[in-house]
N, C-alpha and C positions, 0 to 999 in steps of 0.2 A: 865434895862433889865429886863424882863418878864421871866422867868420859869414855868409854869401852873402848870408842874409835878412835880417841885421841893417838893410840897407838899405831895406827893405821897413816892417818893423816900426814901428807909430807908439807910445807911450810905454806908453800900457791893454796893448797888446799882448806888451810887453814883459814889466810887473808880470805877468802871469797866465801867461808863459811860466817866470818866476823862481817862484812860487807851486805850479806844477806840477811844479817840480824838470827841467825840460829844458833851461835854464842856468840859471847862477849870476850876482849880480852880478856876479864878478869877473871872470866872461867878459863879460858886455854892457861892461863900463867898458875891458878891452883890446878889446872891436870898437869902440870908442868912438875910442880912441884910436888902431887903424892907421888908421881913417876921417881922422883928424886931420891926422897924419904923413906919409899920401900925399895928402893935398887940401891940407893950411893950405899949400904951397911957391907953390901958384897963389894962392890968395883972401887968401892973409896977414893973419886975422882971430884967431886965439889968436897974443894977444903971450905969454900967463904959462903956459908947458906945466908947470899941475902936478900933473903923470900920478902922480910915487909917493906926492901927498897920495891924490890919487881909487882907486888901487890900493888903499892902506893903508882908506878909507873906504868901499870897497865890500866889502869880508871881511864889516863889522857892520852888513850889512842883509839878515839873515836871509828877509825879507816880499817882498825886492824895491825897485824903483827907488822 
């Protein structure tokens, strides 16, 4: 899942887009995971990758992050 706009949105914009039905919380979670996977090797800032937990919880967020 590619959301090129993800890098330009702040949390408020993401929540508005979820409420408007433009994206789902699961799509946003996947976009975040993609960014972490791509950038973490150089940054080494994410130690515990709880991606499965994030995916599970994103399903239960009907109104946004």
